[in-house]
N, C-alpha and C positions, 0 to 999 in steps of 0.2 A: 480575563481575556485568554490567558494561557490555557485555561480549561475548556473554553469554547473551541479553541484550535485543536485541543486534544480530542474533544468529542468528534469533530469533523474527521480527524485522521483515524481515530480508533474505532468508530462506529460505522463508518461508511466505506464501501469499497472504493478503491482509488484506481484511476485509469492511466497512470503513468507507465512508462515502458522501461524495464530493466533488462540488461544483458545478463543472463544467468550463467554462472559457471557450472561445472559438472557436479550438481548437488548430490547425485547418487554416490559419487566417489567421496564427497564430503560426509554424507550420511554414514557410509561404511567406515570412514575414519573415526567419526564420532562413536559409532557402535564399538569399534575396537577399543576406544578409550572408556567404554562402559559408562558413558555419560548420557543423560536424558535431556532433551530440549522440549520443555512442555509446550512451547508455542506451535509445534508442528501438528498437533492434533491428528496424528496418523491413525488410520484404521488398519487392522491386521488383515492379512490375506488378500491384499489388493494388487500385489505384484509390483515389480520395479517401476514400470511406467507410471502407474498411478501415484506411486510415492513421489516421483519427480514432480508431477503436476501439483500434488498437495503441498509440497514444500514451497513451490513457486507461488501458489495462491496465498499460503499463509504468510510468506514474506510480504505480500502486498496487503493482506486484509485481516490478518489474525488479531487476536485479542491484544497482543503486543505488536501492533502493526508498524510497518515502516512508513514514516511520513515522507511522501514523495513530492509534495508541492507545497508552496507557501499558501497558507489559508488566509482569507481576508479577516480583518478585525470587525467584529460585530458589536455595535454599541449596545449598552444595557438600556434599551428603550422599550416601550410597549410594543409587543409583537402581535400582529394579527396572523392568521393562517397564511395569507398570501405572502407576507414577509418571510415566514418560516420556510416556505417552499421555494426560495430564491434559486436554489440549485436543483430543483425538480420542477422545471417549467411545465412539464406535461400535466402535473397535478394542478398547477396554476390554471392551465388551459381548461381542465375539467371543471374547476370551480367557477371560472368565468362563464362556462356554458351551462351552469346549473346542474352539472352531473355530480354524482356522489350520493352515498346512502347515509342519511342522517341516523345516528345511533342514540346519542344523548342518554347514555347509561353510565352509572357511577357505582363505586363500591368504596367503603371506608373500613380500614383495619388499623387499629391502634393510632387513630388520628391522622393517618395517611390516606388521602383520597385520590383514586384514579377515576378519571372520566374519559369515556370514549366519545368523541364528537362526530366524526364522519369517516366512512370507509369508501375506498375506491378500489374496485376489483374488476379486472378485465383479463384478457387471455395472456397478458405478459407478466402481471404482478398484482399484488394486493398491498395497498397502503392504508394505514389507519392513523388518523389524527387523534392525539390524546393530550390530556392535561394531568399533571401530577402535582398535588399539593402535599408537601412534606410535613405539614403540621408543626409539631414542636421540634422536629429535627432540623437544625440550622447548620448551614455550611456554605461553601463557595460553589459547590457542584454536587450533583447527584449522579451516581453510577448505578446502573441496573445490571446485575450479574447474570440474570436469565430473563429473557423476554421472548414471547412467541405466541403461536396459536396451537391449540390442541384439538385434534379431530379424531374421535373414536380412540382416545388414549395415545395417539401418536403426536409427538411434539414437532411442530413446524417452526424452524428457526428463521431468523432474519436479522435485519440491522435496525438500529434506532438512532435518532438524533434529536436532541432537545436543547432549548435555551431557556435561561431564566428571565422571566418577565418581572422586573423588580417593582413594577407598579403594585402587584398583588402577591409577590413572593411565590409564584407558582411556575412550574416548568411546562412549556408548551413544546410538543414534539410530535414526531411521527415514527411509526414502525413500518418497515418495508420488507416484503418477502417475495421471492420468485414464485412461490406457490399461489395457485388460484384454484377455485372450486372446479372439479372435473365436469360438473353440470352447471346449470345456471345459479343454483343455490347450494349452500352448505351450512350446517349447524356446527359452529366451532366455539371454543372457549379462548378468550384472550387472557393470557396469564403473565404476570410480572412478579418476579421474586428476587430476593437478595438486594434490597435497596440500601445503598451505602451513601452516606453524606460525607463528602470530602472537603478538606480545607487545604490551602496552599501552605507549604513549609519550605524553609531554606536552611542550608548548612554551609557555612563559609569554608572555603578551602584556599590554600596558598599555592598558586600555580606558577611555575617558572617556565616561561616560553622558550628559554634557551637550553633547557634540559633535554638531552638527547634520549635518555632512558625514560621509561614509563614512570609516572609519579603515583604513589599509592597513598590513599587517605582512608583512615578508619572513621566511618560514619557512625556505625553502631548505635542507631536509634530508629524508632518507628518501623522496625522490621528490615531496615537497610543494614548491610554489612560493610563491605569495602568497595571503594571506588578507585579504579585505575584510569589515569588520563595519559594519553600518548599524543605527542605533537608531530604532525607530518606536514612538511613544506611542499607547496605545489607551485605551478607556474603562475605568472601574473600576480605575484606578491600575495597569494592566498595561502592560508594555513588551515589544515583540517585538525580539529580537536576530536579525537576518538576516545570515547569513554566506555568502560566496561564495569557494570555494577553487579555485585552479588547481594543476595538477600539472606538474612537470618531467619526470616519467615517467608516461605515460598509463596504464600497467597498474596503477599504485598506486590509482587511483580505484576499482578493483573490490574492494579489501579494506581500505582505510584506515578507513572508517566514521567520518569526522571529526565532531566536535561541540565546542561550547564547554562547559567545565566551570568552575563558579564555586565557590570555597572561601570559607568564613567564617573568622573569626579563630581558631577552634578546629581548623581543617583539615577541617571537615565540608563535604560538597557541598550547596549550596543547591538545594532542590527547585524544579522548574518548576511553574507553576500551570495549565498546559494541555498537552495532548499536543504533542510536537515533531514536526517534519516534516524529513526528511533525504533528501538525494540528488536533489532536483529538478534537472533539466538546465537550465543557463543558456543564453542565446542564443549565448554564445561558449565553450561547453564547461565552464563552471564547475559545481562541485558545490555546490548551494545548500541551506542548511538554515534553518529557522525555529524559534526557541526562545522560550518565553514565561515571564516572571517578574513578580512583584510589585515595582513600581518602588521603593516605600518600603523594602521589605525589602532590596533590592539596595543602596540608599543607606546603610542602617544596618549591614548585616552583611557585604557583599561585601568580601573582603580581597584576593583574587587571582583573575585570569582566566587560563585555560590553554586551548590547543587540544589536545584529547585525540584520539588516533587509534591505529590499529593499524599496526605495522610488521612486516615479514617477518623471522623468525628462522631459518627453514629451509624447504627445499622438496624434495619428492620427485616428480619428473615421471613416472616410469615407472608405467604403469597397473596396477591390481589387477583382474583379471577372474576371475569365477566363473561357470561354466555351471550353470544350474538348469532344472528342468522345473516350470513353474507349473501347478497344478491347482486349479480353482475349483469342482470338482464338489460338495464338501460345503457350499459357500456358496449353491448354487442352490436348496436346499430352502426357504430363507427369502426368495427373490427373487420379485418380481412387478412387473407394470407395469399402470398404469391410464391408459387413453386418456380424456381429460377434455373438452377444448375448451369450457371454461366461462368466461364473462366474469369478469374480476377485480372489476369494478364492475357492479352490476345495470343501471345506466342507460347503460352504454357498452360496446361490444365492441372498443374500440381495443386493449386488452390482454387476452389470453386465457390462462387457465390450461390449457396444452396437454396435459401428461401428467405422471405421477409415476412414478419408478423407485424401487422399495423393495428394499433388500438388508438383510442382517443387521447391517450397520454404518452405513448411511447412507440417507437419503431425499433424492432430488433431485426438485424440482418445476420444470418448464420453463414459463416465461412467454414468450409470443410477442406482440410489439408490431407493429402495422401501420406504425409509424414507426421504422425502424431507427435505432439510436444515440441515441434519446431516453432521457433519464434516467427510471428507474422513479419512479412517482408516490408510492410509499410507501417509507419509510426502514427500517421494522422489520417482520420477518416471523416468525411463530411457528406451530408446528403443535401442535394438540391431538390426542394419541393416547391414548385410554383414560384421559383425565384428566392425562396427563403433558405438560408444556409443553416443546417443543423449540425452541431459539433457532436462527434461520436466518442464513446468510451469503449475500451476493449475489456471484455470479461471472459476469461478462460472458462471452458465448459467443464462440467463435472464428469462427463462421460469419457470413454476411451476411444471415441470415434475420430479424434483429431479435429474437433469442431471448436470454433471460437465465436462468441457473440459480439456484434457491434451494437451498442445501444444508443439511441438518439432520443432525447426528450423533445416532445412536440411543443412548438412555440405557441403561446396564447394567441388565439384568433386564427390559427391555421387549421382548416378543415380538409381532410383527406378522404377521397372516395376510392373505391376499388380500381378506378381507371385513371387516377391522378398520376401524371408523369413524375417519376422519382428517379434521380440519377445518383449513383454512389461515386464519390471521388476518393481515391487513395493517394496520399502524398508522402513524400520523403522516404525513399526506399533505402533499406539496409540489406546488404548482402553478407551472408555468413559463410565462412570457409573452414572446413575441417580437413585434416590430412596429416601427412608426415612432414613436419617442418624441421629445418636445420636447428640443432640445439645451440644454446648460448652458454659459453664457458665463463664462469665467474671465478676469478682467481684472487689470491691474497685477501680473503674475506676478513674484515676487521670491523671495529666500531665506527671507523671513518667511512662515509659514503664514497663509493667509487662508481665510475660511469664507463659503460662499454656500449658501442653501437652495433646494430645488426640490420639486415635487410629482410623484409617479409612482404611478399606480394608486391614488390616494387616500391615499398615505403621504407624510409629510414626510421628505425625504432631505437630510442635511447633507453638504456637499461641502467638503473641506479640500484646498487645493492649494499647492504651493511648488516651488521649484527646489532641487535637491540634486545636487552633483557634476556640474552642467551638464545634468541631466536634469529633466524635469517629472514630479512625482508627483501623482497624483490619488486622493484617498481619499474614501470615501463610506460612510455608515451611516444607520440610522434608529433612533429611540428605541422604535419599535413592534416588539415581538418577533414579531408576525405577518408582518413584512416579512422575507423570506428573504435579500435582498441582490441586488446587481447583479453579474453574473458577470464582466463586462468592459466596457470603454468603447472608443470609436473616434473618430477625427477623419475629416473628408472632405478629401482633397487632390486637387484637379483631378478631382473626381467619384469618386475611388477611396477605399475605406476603409483607414485606417491604424490598426491596433489597438495599444492599449497592452499591454505585457507585464505580466502579473500579478506583483506583488511580494509577495503574500501568498496562500497557499492558503486557499480558502474551503470550509467544511464545512457541509453541510445538517444541520440539527437540533441544532447545538451552542449555539444561543442567541446567536451572535456573527455579525451580518450585515455587518460591516465588510469592505470590499475595498480594495485598493490597486493601481493601475496605474502603470507607468513608461513615459514617452516619452523615448527616448534623444536626447541632444544637442538639446534644444528651446531655441531662442534667442529666440523672440518673447515679447513681454510680455503677450500675450493668446492665448486658445485657446477653441475651441468643441468640446465633447465630447458624444457621444451614448451613452446606455446601449444595450448590445447586447441583453441579456435580463435580466429580473428574476424573482424567485420570491416566493411567499407560502407561509406554513406554517400547517397546521392540525393541531397535535399530538394533539388529541382524536379526530380522524377515524379510524374503523376500519371495515373491511369483513370479512365472514366468508364463506368459500367451502368448503362440504363437498366433499371430493374423491370424488365419486361418478362411477363409470365411465360414459362415454357409451353410451347404448343405441341 
């Protein structure tokens, strides 16, 4: 079950919304420390703006991705393809309508068999259903280190998701990529390489919730090195357990999926009270996770703490390749584009609803912002199509044009023609404010937490600060739910900004505006910190945009 959740979070892009700090400043700080964060997957020569976006996307969807929402539990029952596509309703719709290109091609290497069942290719994406039989390789999960299409020698990457069908011991899954053939057809090669069989493992640790300082544990097995656990107290009797894991074998970080697991006296796993975050890159290469629990429940029921992770049981490196000819002809009959160029908000043309691409499986709405890399001002987007409400996900664009895609899965049974009325609804507005704000003076810094209040944008902000492990921690929050939070703080050192490293990931729209920054090796007994940016929230705010083609 843990591994099914890991697959969902690690292999699929996630549409949650994070308030991002100044990642460029953080990157500069990391570079000054001459440390490398492998998760960033940065390309050289792309410029500062691209670097910012790349970090942002990797935080969301990288190999060691951040888990941003609780994933449902999937029972180990016989899966058919319709069950598998539960969170891809557009493909379900295509299957119901008899669309899709039957492939029925297989290849076997060293007893491992890959079978391609069906392909769906339209103007928005290509999805291929596959079955993987691991043969003699036995384990709890199978990870694929490289999967994609190859056209004329060029590798086309994408995402995959699969589940174990315990009836016959094979994995049913799908591969999805934004790439589609430039014409109606294309000869490609589907390739899978680096198949790893994983099994769950646990290492018991002795955690003291009352300990103010970080607690360090030597794991020293299966490529894991040291685990540091820090306890942070929050409002409403919540506690955040922040873990930082280092590795003695760097490649293990790509598949270990480590997390804390807490058992009660009956051997049952205690549930978290908020979505966990996994795989944030630390300044020194750590794998950082954040998990949230009810403090009283932990004190009363927690019996044992373990570090849960995946370890490799077997590996088959030889690739499995299948040549296929993709044909999207039958999908084009339900495909149309609408050139829009409509302001998202009537009173402002900063964000334009540029165009909509409609296919039988998915609707994509392109938003263009005059200020590249700015966060979208609304958190939730829905489409009204003939009375059917489609929930949208936000996907940052790869280009530097300030574009963002809203993607909506088409519901089964919903047929859309070029003249079908479609209305975009944007909900829950967040306003972001940058400027020169009054600094906050933190005096008599010690290991004991101290509190000072300030005013920002008409809101009372409570600041808690203390020294921990030789570092200065600066927390802040407001009792007013309309205050979205301060994304990051900085100090001035000889006229230059020195940014705190966020010790807690902040989410827009989750009702929690607390943020925590850490300043490494801070020895002075006083500090002056400045807010970098803050936000306010208006959950009731909504705008409506009919997607009528530009005349």
